[in-house]
N, C-alpha and C positions, 0 to 999 in steps of 0.2 A: 340896884336902889336907888332911885332917884337921886337928883342931888340935891331935891327940896325936901325928899326924906330923907335923909340923910342929913340933914339940916338943920329935922324936924327932932330928931333923936337925941341929937346934940345938944336939941338945948333946956332949959328944967321941966318945960312940962314931957316929956322923953318919960318920963312910967306912970303919966297919964294915958300917952296913949298907948304904952305898956300895956295899962288892964282892960284900956277899953277893945286891945285885939284881944285879951284873952278872954273876956267876957261876952265879945262876937263867935269867936269859936265857939265858947262855951252852950251859949243858947242855939249855936246851929249843929252843936252837934259835930262839932270837926273837932279832931286827938288836937293839944297843943307840941304838934315835932316841930323842926326847924324849921321848916319845911313852912309847913301853916302859917306857922307863926307870921314871918317874913312876909309874907303872900297875905295874908290877914291886917299886919302892921298897910300895906298896902294900901287895903280896902276901909278901914278907917279915919287914914288920913291923909287919904288923894281919895274921893268920894268919888271924885272927876275923872281918876286915870282909866289906864285901861288893866288892870288887874278887877279894878272893882266895877267894872263892867261889865267883864268873862266870869268874877263871884257872882253880881247878882243875877247874869246871866243862867247861872247853876241853878243858882234858888230857889231863880220865880221859875224853869223848867220840874221843880219835885227834884231834878236830881242826885243820888249824895256827895259828897264831897268826898269822895276819895285820894287815896294818895293817887289815883294816877289821874286823874281832875287835877289836881294838885301839877303835875309834874310835868302837866298836857300844859298849861297855865305856863307855871315855871320858866316850860324851855320859850317858849312863846315872846315870855315880856321881861323876864332877869335874866340882866347882861351878863352875868356869876353861868345862869345855867345853858346861855346858847354859847358861852368856851367849850364844851365838850365837844358839841360839832363843829365848831372851827378846827378844836384838837384832832378831831379823822380826818376833817377835809384837809389839809396843812399838812398831817402827819407823817404822809407816804411820801412826797414829795421833802418835806423837811429831812428825812432821813437818807434817802435818796441822795440831795447835795451833801450833807455828812459826809457822806461814803464817799462821798467825787473827791473831796477834798480833803480826808484818809489818805485816800489815790492816791492822790498830789505829791501829800509830805511826803511819800515814801519813796515817790520818786526821786521826787527833790533831793533827799539822805541821797537813798542810789546813786545818784548821779552827783552828785556833794562827793563821798567818799571814792568815785575812779576816777573824778578829777585828782583827788589828792594822792591816789594811789598811783595815775600816771605823770604826774610832778616827781613821785622820788623816785620809780622810775628811769625818770632821765636824768635826773642829779645824780644816781647811782652809775650812769651808763657817763658822764661823761666827766664823775672824779678819777677815771681811767683812762680819762687823753690826757696827755700833758704834754701837747706838740707847742703848746706856747702859753704865754702867760696870760693873755685873749681870755682862755680857752675855762686857767684857774678861774679869773678874774667870772666869769659867767657862771664858772661852776659851784662860785662861792655866795650870789647873789640869786641863783635857782635851791639853794642849798636856805637859804633862808629864808624865802620866797614859799621856796614846800612849805617849812616847820609854822610860819605864819598860818597857810592856805589851812597845816593839823593840824593847827589852834582853831580855829577858825572855823574848822568843821565838827571836831568835837565839842564847840559851842552851839552850831546849828540841829546837830544831834539830840542835845540835850533839851535842846527847845521844843523840836521836833517831836520824843516822847513827852515830854506836857503837853505842847497840843491834843499830839492822837489818846491821851489819857484824858483830857480833859475831855474832846467831842466821846470819849466812850461815853463817859458819863451822861452827856446830855443825851448820848442816842439814849442810853438805861431809862434817865427819868422819862424823854419822850415817849419812851415803848411801856409805862405807868405810867402815865397818864390817858395814854390811849388802851388800856388795855381797863382799865376803871371809866373809860368813855363807851365802853365798848359794855360796859356790863353793866343790865340791874339792880337795882339798888335795892327789892326789897325783897325777892331772892336768890342772887348772883350768881344764875346761870349769865350769859350771854344774853346781850340787846336788840329789839328790832333790827337796829342798824346792824349788828356784825352778824345776827338769820342773813341778810341782806347780801351780803356779802361773802359771807361762806356757802351760799345754796347758787348765788352766781359763777362762783371760786367752780364747785361741782356737777353741775349741772353743761362745765366748758370744760369739764374734764372727759363727762362721761361720755357730751359727743366724740370727744376728739381720740379716745383709746377705748370707743364703744364697751367702758364697763358700766356693772351696773347700780343704778343708783334706786334708793327706796324711800319719798316723803313721808313723812303723820303727821298729820298737824290733833292735838289733845287737847282739849275744851270738858271744863268742869259742868257735871251735872245741876241746873236749877240751882245757878251760882247767887242767881240775882237775889231769888227771893229769898237763898240762906242769905244773902247779906243786908235786904231789909228787914229778916228773923234777930238777927244777931249782931247789927253793928259791920263797920266796915272792916274795925281792929281785928274782931273774930275776923273777919273776911280773911284779910291781908295773912289769920295766921292759919286757916287753910290751903292757901296757894302759897305759902313757904314749904309747910308739908306736901302736895302734890311736887313742887322742885325740887325740892331732895331726894325724890322717888325715882322722878323723869331725867337727875343730874349722876345719881347714880345708874341708870341705863347706858349712858352713853359714854361712862367710861372705859367699853373696851373696843378696843381699833377704830378704826379711825373716828364714829362715831359723832355729831353734834348737835347735843339740846340747846335748846334758846324759850326767854320766851317770849312769844307772839303779840301779846299783847292780853290788858283784863285778865279775864282768867283764861286762858286759851296758851299753851305752847306749840313747840315745833320740833321734829325729832330728825335727823340727815342725817339719812345711812349706805355711807358708801363703797361702792361693792355687793351692796348689799341688792335682794329682791322683796320683793313685796312680804311674800311668801319664806324667805330666812325669819323677817321680822319681827313676824307674828307673833314666834313664839317671846321673843323680846317686849315687844310691846303688850300683851295678855297677863308676862307675867309682872308686869306696871298700874296695868287693869287692874289686875286681879288684887297684886298688895296693897292698895289703897282703898279701895272695895271693903280691906275685911281687915281694917281697923276701923273704932270708932274712938272719932275725939275727944277732948274734952276742951272747954269752953278755960281758959290759963285764968282769966280773975277772978271767974266762981269756981271754978271747975266743973261745970255742969254737960252733964253729956250732949255730946250734938249731932249727932248719929254717925252713920256712916256715909261718907265723902263717896263718889263712883263718877267715874268719869268717862266720855265716848271719842272715840278714836278713827278718823281716819285714812289710810294710807294708797300712797298712788306710787306706779315705777314708772320709772323713768324712760318714752315713749321714739328710740331714735336721735331724732337732731329736737325733737321741744324744747320747743322757749319755758324757761319758769315761771309765766303765768299761766301758762296751758296744767306742766303740773303742779303750780298752785290750787289752781281754780278745780284739778280733778281729787284733791286730796281734801278740799276743803268742802267738794260734791259725798265723795265721803262718809267725812265726817257728819258732815246730812242726813246722810244715810241710818246709821246710827243712831243719832236722835229724835230721827224716822220712826226709828225700828225699835223704838222701844226702851234707849238710854242705856249706858253702863253694857258698851263692847265694842269693838272693835269688826270694821268692813272694810273692804277692798275695794278701791276703784274699776270698773272695769277695764281692760286695755284699751277698748276700742272708743270710753270715752274723749269726748274732747270738747264738751259745752258744760256748765255749771251747773248741779242740780239746785232745783227749786227751793 
């Protein structure tokens, strides 16, 4: 939230602005979610700002102000939304640095302990050599020094243990923040950024090992028409239902599911071919189409929901972009073939379907 807007909301007129935001959302049929409320506060209180410009552009185009639209505007203009991306970009480096510090601290602890043992050993050897008063004096001096080092070592070890505990807690918090930043808030599946990372890694592994890999793209049929008819809140309900079915399909083996964007999803099948993936994809498609959904607010029948699916096998040293294009081409084949079906991309197809 900008400094100016923050000042407005701490002023005596804060409730007036809040009411204006609610009224603006209501007049444009926008649900008063937390994110939408913040965006529309920007809209009414800073009409010349970037957020207001983006919202005006959406409204003038006739586009519905969906959760996806809100997330896109927030990610672009709200500082706290940008934080997730920064966490993802910096998270790996920080984790590596923390691990490096932990190893250094452990090494220092071991070296300090070894030093104490060596002093103790030297002291014990000299104590048995009584040839001169000078040696006895040296023994006493070393004994005192050894005892002092031992005490210091115990203090250092305690400090190192505390530091290691704190580093472990920090790493856990960082990993939790990273998981949240890699999760789609509507469906709780992995988001697009998490998909991109996992897909890149899966393709690299397939190239290095020759292991099979299949990618499926799944899309809800006629979703825009459905959204226009029932509203985006009910549309979100449908997206969550479809995501839950796809998520269960990914619970076996090394499969990975993600919300690819809007009403589109992706399933990665490491170690599996499109033929072996076909069975689970057809199960997903049939389960979704067999359910008659009801609108939560009114209990009205929404009818059957169907999805179209395209799946492709990774070919040799194929780049991720090519595999995505072929899976997408197979999805278009399912759409053009009447929808509510699964199509496999030909192995020799290297270009995007029209």
